[in-house]
C-alpha positions, -999 to 999 in steps of 0.1 A, spaced: -34 -198 -16 -42 -215 17 -69 -238 3 -47 -248 -26 -15 -253 -7 -26 -261 28 -16 -241 58 -30 -216 82 -36 -179 81 -33 -152 107 -50 -119 103 -37 -87 119 -55 -54 115 -32 -26 108 -54 4 101 -30 26 121 -5 22 92 -29 40 69 -32 70 92 6 75 92 10 69 55 -18 93 45 -1 120 65 30 114 45 48 95 73 66 64 60 97 64 82 92 80 117 102 63 149 66 64 160 55 45 129 84 21 133 72 13 169 37 6 156 51 -17 129 72 -35 156 42 -40 178 21 -54 149 49 -76 137 53 -91 172 19 -108 168 31 -129 138 69 -130 143 81 -167 141 46 -178 131 45 -170 94 68 -175 64 48 -152 40 30 -119 46 4 -105 22 3 -68 24 -35 -65 21 -37 -28 17 -22 -8 -12 -7 17 13 14 -9 30 39 -13 2 51 22 11 64 10 44 76 -25 33 111 -15 44 99 -11 80 80 -43 79 110 -62 64 132 -48 92 109 -65 118 103 -96 98 135 -102 79 129 -139 71 93 -134 59 85 -132 22 64 -100 16 37 -100 -11 28 -64 -20 -6 -60 -36 -3 -23 -45 14 -26 -79 -8 -55 -89 -40 -36 -80 -27 -5 -98 -20 -24 -130 -53 -43 -128 -72 -10 -126 -52 3 -156 -60 -28 -176 -96 -26 -167 -98 10 -178 -79 2 -210 -101 -29 -218 -133 -9 -213 -122 20 -234 -122 43 -204 -87 58 -209 -83 90 -228 -55 111 -241 -77 142 -241 -89 162 -212 -74 165 -178 -69 140 -150 -75 150 -114 -74 124 -86 -93 130 -53 -78 118 -20 -88 119 16 -51 119 24 -23 144 18 -27 156 -18 9 167 -21 23 134 -8 -1 114 -30 10 133 -61 47 126 -51 40 89 -48 21 88 -80 49 105 -98 74 79 -84 52 50 -96 40 63 -130 66 88 -138 39 114 -146 28 145 -128 -9 140 -120 -27 166 -98 -44 155 -66 -71 174 -47 -79 167 -11 -115 160 -1 -133 152 31 -159 125 31 
């Protein structure tokens, strides 16, 4: 986007967001304070923000509160549909058998989010890497 249209980019690492989200926290005051701190680095410096982690769409409301005039681009749905298309195009989807998704985060929360997105109950199992 930058090379094609000109402009500058600013990168801000936000791995702290993932820690909150994987614990099922998408709205606490503590998280809102971290979002506010991270947003302060780019406030009044950007017009568009690409949410570069699929987790970040889950807290886009908090980000938008801190950056109300910034356009947010959420990568999570695009990535999800790209993976689905890949599996479909490579004949890797099946209507037989069971689906189980492993997560390093909160399995119950992940299942809830998955149900909201896909309107299906898919079991999750927690694993440690």
